[in-house]
LONUKE-706241 format. One record per residue (C-alpha): z, y, x; residue number from 1. Coordinates in Angstrom, 2 decimals, padded with zeros to 5 digits. Layout:
site z Z, y Y, x X, k NUM
...
//
This chain:
site z 000.00, y 000.00, x 000.00, k 1
site z -001.09, y 003.31, x 001.49, k 2
site z 001.60, y 005.91, x 000.78, k 3
site z 000.91, y 009.64, x 000.49, k 4
site z 002.86, y 012.23, x 002.44, k 5
site z 004.49, y 013.41, x -000.80, k 6
site z 005.82, y 009.93, x -001.54, k 7
site z 006.92, y 009.51, x 002.08, k 8
site z 008.95, y 012.71, x 001.71, k 9
site z 010.59, y 011.43, x -001.48, k 10
site z 011.41, y 008.06, x 000.10, k 11
site z 013.06, y 009.86, x 003.03, k 12
site z 015.71, y 011.17, x 000.63, k 13
site z 017.07, y 007.64, x 000.14, k 14
site z 018.57, y 007.12, x 003.56, k 15
site z 020.70, y 004.03, x 002.94, k 16
site z 018.16, y 001.90, x 001.10, k 17
site z 016.51, y -001.22, x 002.43, k 18
site z 012.77, y -001.40, x 003.10, k 19
site z 012.42, y -003.63, x 000.01, k 20
site z 014.11, y -001.11, x -002.27, k 21
site z 011.95, y 001.69, x -000.88, k 22
site z 008.90, y -000.53, x -001.37, k 23
site z 009.75, y -000.93, x -005.06, k 24
site z 010.39, y 002.79, x -005.42, k 25
site z 007.00, y 003.37, x -003.79, k 26
site z 005.43, y 000.94, x -006.27, k 27
site z 006.60, y 003.19, x -009.09, k 28
site z 005.49, y 006.38, x -007.36, k 29
site z 002.09, y 005.09, x -006.21, k 30
site z 000.97, y 003.36, x -009.40, k 31
site z -001.32, y 004.74, x -012.10, k 32
site z -003.18, y 008.00, x -012.52, k 33
site z -000.30, y 010.03, x -011.08, k 34
site z 000.12, y 007.69, x -008.13, k 35
site z 000.94, y 009.54, x -004.93, k 36
site z 001.67, y 012.90, x -006.56, k 37
site z 005.45, y 012.54, x -006.75, k 38
site z 005.19, y 012.69, x -010.54, k 39
site z 005.91, y 009.88, x -013.00, k 40
site z 005.08, y 009.15, x -016.62, k 41
site z 006.82, y 006.04, x -017.93, k 42
site z 006.62, y 004.30, x -021.31, k 43
site z 010.09, y 003.20, x -022.54, k 44
site z 010.34, y 000.88, x -025.53, k 45
site z 014.02, y 000.25, x -026.24, k 46
site z 014.05, y 002.05, x -029.60, k 47
site z 014.10, y -001.20, x -031.58, k 48
site z 017.59, y -001.80, x -030.23, k 49
site z 018.66, y 001.81, x -030.66, k 50
site z 017.25, y 002.60, x -034.12, k 51
site z 015.99, y -000.65, x -035.67, k 52
site z 012.47, y -002.07, x -036.01, k 53
site z 011.19, y -000.18, x -039.06, k 54
site z 012.41, y 003.21, x -037.82, k 55
site z 010.75, y 002.49, x -034.50, k 56
site z 007.48, y 000.75, x -035.37, k 57
site z 006.59, y 001.11, x -039.05, k 58
site z 004.66, y 004.33, x -038.36, k 59
site z 002.29, y 002.26, x -036.20, k 60
site z 002.64, y -001.44, x -037.16, k 61
site z 000.65, y -002.60, x -034.11, k 62
site z 003.69, y -001.57, x -032.08, k 63
site z 005.77, y -004.45, x -033.42, k 64
site z 003.86, y -006.63, x -030.91, k 65
site z 005.28, y -006.41, x -027.34, k 66
site z 001.77, y -006.89, x -025.91, k 67
site z 000.74, y -003.61, x -027.54, k 68
site z 003.08, y -001.65, x -025.29, k 69
site z 002.02, y -003.40, x -022.09, k 70
site z -001.62, y -002.64, x -022.88, k 71
site z -000.87, y 000.95, x -023.86, k 72
site z 000.98, y 001.68, x -020.62, k 73
site z -001.67, y -000.04, x -018.52, k 74
site z -004.67, y 001.55, x -020.26, k 75
site z -003.06, y 005.01, x -020.09, k 76
site z -002.58, y 004.64, x -016.34, k 77
site z 001.18, y 005.15, x -016.46, k 78
site z 003.52, y 004.59, x -013.53, k 79
site z 005.72, y 002.00, x -015.24, k 80
site z 006.79, y 000.28, x -018.45, k 81
site z 010.51, y 000.04, x -019.29, k 82
site z 011.95, y -002.26, x -021.97, k 83
site z 014.81, y -004.65, x -022.79, k 84
site z 014.76, y -008.29, x -021.74, k 85
site z 013.02, y -009.82, x -024.76, k 86
site z 010.19, y -007.27, x -024.80, k 87
site z 009.39, y -007.88, x -021.13, k 88
site z 009.67, y -011.65, x -021.41, k 89
site z 007.15, y -011.59, x -024.27, k 90
site z 004.35, y -010.25, x -022.06, k 91
site z 005.29, y -010.64, x -018.42, k 92
site z 002.95, y -013.60, x -017.77, k 93
site z -000.08, y -012.12, x -019.54, k 94
site z 000.24, y -008.77, x -017.77, k 95
site z 001.65, y -009.95, x -014.43, k 96
site z 001.06, y -007.47, x -011.63, k 97
site z -000.77, y -004.94, x -013.78, k 98
site z 002.03, y -002.36, x -014.03, k 99
site z 005.51, y -001.98, x -012.48, k 100
site z 008.30, y -003.03, x -014.84, k 101
site z 011.78, y -001.61, x -015.39, k 102
site z 014.30, y -003.90, x -017.10, k 103
site z 016.53, y -001.85, x -019.43, k 104
site z 019.82, y -003.66, x -018.95, k 105
site z 022.04, y -002.18, x -021.65, k 106
site z 021.53, y -000.99, x -025.20, k 107
site z 023.35, y 000.34, x -028.25, k 108
site z 022.44, y -000.30, x -031.87, k 109
site z 022.57, y 001.65, x -035.11, k 110
site z 024.84, y -000.93, x -036.76, k 111
site z 027.82, y -000.04, x -034.57, k 112
site z 030.57, y 001.72, x -036.58, k 113
site z 030.35, y 005.48, x -036.17, k 114
site z 034.06, y 005.81, x -035.44, k 115
site z 033.69, y 003.90, x -032.17, k 116
site z 033.23, y 005.70, x -028.86, k 117
site z 029.57, y 005.75, x -027.77, k 118
site z 028.88, y 002.77, x -025.54, k 119
site z 026.18, y 000.22, x -024.78, k 120
site z 026.31, y -003.53, x -024.36, k 121
site z 024.92, y -005.12, x -021.21, k 122
site z 022.04, y -007.26, x -022.48, k 123
site z 020.41, y -008.54, x -019.28, k 124
site z 021.16, y -009.32, x -015.64, k 125
site z 019.79, y -008.43, x -012.23, k 126
site z 018.72, y -012.08, x -011.96, k 127
site z 016.53, y -011.49, x -015.02, k 128
site z 014.96, y -008.47, x -013.32, k 129
site z 014.24, y -010.49, x -010.18, k 130
site z 012.81, y -013.37, x -012.25, k 131
site z 010.52, y -010.95, x -014.10, k 132
site z 009.46, y -009.34, x -010.79, k 133
site z 010.63, y -005.90, x -011.92, k 134
site z 010.53, y -002.89, x -009.62, k 135
site z 013.76, y -001.45, x -011.02, k 136
site z 016.64, y -001.85, x -013.44, k 137
site z 017.55, y 000.78, x -016.02, k 138
site z 020.97, y 001.59, x -017.45, k 139
site z 022.37, y 004.17, x -019.88, k 140
site z 025.65, y 006.01, x -019.43, k 141
site z 027.22, y 008.46, x -021.90, k 142
site z 029.09, y 011.18, x -019.97, k 143
site z 031.66, y 012.58, x -022.38, k 144
site z 032.36, y 009.29, x -024.16, k 145
site z 035.86, y 007.84, x -024.07, k 146
site z 034.21, y 004.67, x -022.73, k 147
site z 032.19, y 006.30, x -019.95, k 148
site z 034.54, y 004.94, x -017.28, k 149
site z 033.61, y 001.39, x -018.26, k 150
site z 029.91, y 002.25, x -018.16, k 151
site z 030.27, y 003.80, x -014.71, k 152
site z 031.97, y 000.68, x -013.40, k 153
site z 029.28, y -001.53, x -014.93, k 154
site z 026.40, y 000.39, x -013.35, k 155
site z 028.22, y 000.51, x -010.02, k 156
site z 028.24, y -003.30, x -009.89, k 157
site z 024.73, y -003.69, x -011.34, k 158
site z 023.24, y -001.11, x -008.98, k 159
site z 024.86, y -002.74, x -005.94, k 160
site z 023.44, y -006.13, x -006.93, k 161
site z 020.03, y -004.62, x -007.70, k 162
site z 019.88, y -002.88, x -004.32, k 163
site z 020.89, y -006.12, x -002.61, k 164
site z 017.79, y -007.68, x -004.19, k 165
site z 015.60, y -004.72, x -003.24, k 166
site z 015.33, y -003.18, x -006.71, k 167
site z 015.54, y 000.50, x -007.56, k 168
site z 018.02, y 001.87, x -010.12, k 169
site z 017.17, y 004.19, x -013.01, k 170
site z 020.06, y 005.81, x -014.90, k 171
site z 019.64, y 007.28, x -018.38, k 172
site z 022.43, y 009.91, x -018.34, k 173
site z 022.96, y 011.09, x -021.92, k 174
site z 026.07, y 013.19, x -022.64, k 175
site z 027.62, y 012.06, x -025.91, k 176
site z 030.98, y 011.62, x -027.61, k 177
site z 034.47, y 012.86, x -026.81, k 178
site z 034.92, y 016.61, x -027.24, k 179
site z 031.21, y 017.42, x -026.87, k 180
site z 029.63, y 019.22, x -029.79, k 181
site z 026.21, y 018.13, x -031.03, k 182
site z 024.77, y 021.30, x -029.51, k 183
site z 026.68, y 020.56, x -026.33, k 184
site z 024.89, y 017.24, x -025.78, k 185
site z 021.80, y 019.24, x -024.77, k 186
site z 023.57, y 022.20, x -023.13, k 187
site z 022.24, y 023.08, x -019.70, k 188
site z 025.64, y 022.92, x -018.01, k 189
site z 026.30, y 019.48, x -019.51, k 190
site z 022.82, y 018.19, x -018.69, k 191
site z 023.11, y 019.34, x -015.06, k 192
site z 026.56, y 017.71, x -014.86, k 193
site z 025.21, y 014.45, x -016.30, k 194
site z 022.34, y 014.42, x -013.82, k 195
site z 024.76, y 015.04, x -010.94, k 196
site z 026.99, y 012.17, x -012.11, k 197
site z 023.98, y 009.82, x -012.12, k 198
site z 023.11, y 010.90, x -008.58, k 199
site z 026.69, y 010.28, x -007.48, k 200
site z 026.51, y 006.79, x -009.01, k 201
site z 023.58, y 005.96, x -006.73, k 202
site z 020.60, y 006.33, x -009.05, k 203
site z 017.17, y 006.51, x -007.47, k 204
site z 015.65, y 007.90, x -010.66, k 205
site z 017.63, y 009.97, x -013.16, k 206
site z 016.59, y 010.37, x -016.79, k 207
site z 018.01, y 013.24, x -018.83, k 208
site z 017.03, y 015.21, x -021.90, k 209
site z 015.37, y 018.63, x -021.66, k 210
site z 018.29, y 021.10, x -021.66, k 211
site z 018.79, y 024.03, x -024.00, k 212
site z 020.12, y 027.48, x -023.05, k 213
site z 023.50, y 026.68, x -024.64, k 214
site z 026.57, y 026.55, x -022.37, k 215
site z 029.27, y 024.17, x -023.59, k 216
site z 032.17, y 024.35, x -021.13, k 217
site z 034.08, y 027.67, x -020.99, k 218
site z 034.93, y 027.29, x -017.30, k 219
site z 031.33, y 026.49, x -016.45, k 220
site z 030.11, y 029.43, x -018.54, k 221
site z 032.17, y 031.79, x -016.38, k 222
site z 030.45, y 030.49, x -013.25, k 223
site z 026.96, y 030.68, x -014.76, k 224
site z 027.61, y 034.30, x -015.72, k 225
site z 029.31, y 035.26, x -012.45, k 226
site z 026.60, y 033.71, x -010.27, k 227
site z 023.83, y 034.93, x -012.58, k 228
site z 022.23, y 031.47, x -012.84, k 229
site z 018.92, y 031.98, x -014.64, k 230
site z 018.67, y 029.59, x -017.59, k 231
site z 016.43, y 031.80, x -019.73, k 232
site z 013.46, y 029.40, x -019.91, k 233
site z 013.07, y 025.64, x -020.00, k 234
site z 011.35, y 025.75, x -016.60, k 235
site z 014.36, y 027.58, x -015.12, k 236
site z 016.74, y 025.08, x -016.72, k 237
site z 014.73, y 022.13, x -015.40, k 238
site z 014.87, y 023.68, x -011.92, k 239
site z 018.66, y 024.03, x -012.26, k 240
site z 019.09, y 020.40, x -013.36, k 241
site z 016.91, y 019.25, x -010.48, k 242
site z 019.01, y 021.38, x -008.09, k 243
site z 022.14, y 019.60, x -009.37, k 244
site z 020.79, y 016.30, x -008.01, k 245
site z 021.59, y 016.84, x -004.34, k 246
site z 019.55, y 020.01, x -003.99, k 247
site z 016.58, y 018.35, x -005.63, k 248
site z 016.61, y 015.25, x -003.44, k 249
site z 016.62, y 012.80, x -006.32, k 250
site z 013.84, y 011.95, x -008.75, k 251
site z 014.57, y 013.49, x -012.16, k 252
site z 012.50, y 012.68, x -015.24, k 253
site z 012.93, y 013.99, x -018.77, k 254
site z 012.89, y 012.16, x -022.10, k 255
site z 010.31, y 012.86, x -024.79, k 256
site z 012.91, y 012.81, x -027.58, k 257
site z 012.21, y 012.62, x -031.30, k 258
site z 008.74, y 012.96, x -032.82, k 259
site z 007.13, y 016.36, x -032.35, k 260
site z 003.72, y 018.02, x -032.49, k 261
site z 001.25, y 017.94, x -029.60, k 262
site z 001.54, y 021.64, x -028.76, k 263
site z 005.32, y 021.31, x -028.47, k 264
site z 004.95, y 018.24, x -026.26, k 265
site z 002.43, y 019.90, x -023.95, k 266
site z 004.46, y 023.10, x -023.63, k 267
site z 007.53, y 021.04, x -022.77, k 268
site z 005.58, y 019.10, x -020.13, k 269
site z 004.32, y 022.34, x -018.57, k 270
site z 007.90, y 023.63, x -018.36, k 271
site z 009.07, y 020.40, x -016.70, k 272
site z 006.20, y 020.65, x -014.22, k 273
site z 006.81, y 024.32, x -013.50, k 274
site z 010.53, y 023.70, x -013.03, k 275
site z 009.88, y 021.02, x -010.41, k 276
site z 010.81, y 018.04, x -012.58, k 277
site z 009.36, y 014.72, x -011.50, k 278
site z 007.91, y 013.73, x -014.83, k 279
site z 008.54, y 012.27, x -018.26, k 280
site z 009.56, y 009.09, x -019.97, k 281
site z 007.98, y 009.22, x -023.43, k 282
site z 008.58, y 006.55, x -026.08, k 283
site z 008.42, y 007.41, x -029.77, k 284
site z 006.02, y 010.30, x -029.23, k 285
site z 003.65, y 007.75, x -027.71, k 286
site z 003.83, y 004.45, x -029.59, k 287
site z 004.43, y 005.91, x -033.06, k 288
site z 000.95, y 007.48, x -032.87, k 289
site z -002.25, y 005.48, x -033.40, k 290
site z -003.43, y 004.01, x -030.10, k 291
site z -006.39, y 006.37, x -029.60, k 292
site z -004.22, y 009.41, x -030.29, k 293
site z -001.52, y 008.12, x -027.94, k 294
site z -004.02, y 007.56, x -025.14, k 295
site z -005.49, y 011.04, x -025.61, k 296
site z -002.01, y 012.58, x -025.59, k 297
site z -001.00, y 010.73, x -022.43, k 298
site z -004.25, y 011.72, x -020.73, k 299
site z -003.40, y 015.37, x -021.42, k 300
site z 000.18, y 014.90, x -020.20, k 301
site z -001.12, y 013.42, x -016.95, k 302
site z -003.62, y 016.27, x -016.64, k 303
site z -000.78, y 018.78, x -017.00, k 304
site z 001.31, y 017.08, x -014.32, k 305
site z -001.70, y 017.17, x -012.02, k 306
site z -001.79, y 020.94, x -012.56, k 307
site z -005.14, y 020.84, x -014.32, k 308
site z -004.01, y 022.08, x -017.75, k 309
//
């Protein structure tokens, strides 16, 4: 695999990792239409666990079939496909070697009582990821939840085992629960904090939500105002979140979130690009559209990240 200078620079940030782990990280960064640019667009399909099958796939019934998502990610030229164990097992032989895979190792579900602290069950193992020849494992933590300590300890052990097998680690860091307000889950100070926590836990790739201008923590608000941290635009907020990950020396990608119109998606992607974000991980906004529309949308997203739109 011939690696670009941009990818070499990114790999240099991960000083303690083995050649095998860096090779798998390079697989993610060098694959697809954005290969070599330092940007990533990943298709995640864990929404069946999170929201249920009808809420996830009824808008586009073809998406009930796991093979649909493999083909969509491959045909769109994406960097990787991320999904829970069963989804990957259902297509790993047919699509072997055609796209890097990320095994999503924990999940929540909409049937959990609402009075419980936000948490996720571990639903796969590093051995599964090795067996499926994945490039990375993925794991969600909920900073703010009363159970976040347990999640941190789980990913610490999983990440250590993954790295021992030469796999990269992707952490979905989604503030939720505890004293956080609904508005606070997307607040820029909370998002930057969540990204920093994921970096401290050893993540190679950090996934967060696009932050709003809201400031949640009073003590943090004082600092933002005193230091005149510019959070006036999404691009500025993305740059701030990226800065929170070791001065920008970690890969940070942003979720696509709930369904939205194309103009809103494209404007968000431009802001992520302009703020120095490393890309997007877009699920529902991709597979809930008809295939041709999804492919056209992803082609435009890739074009934006290449700086051509």
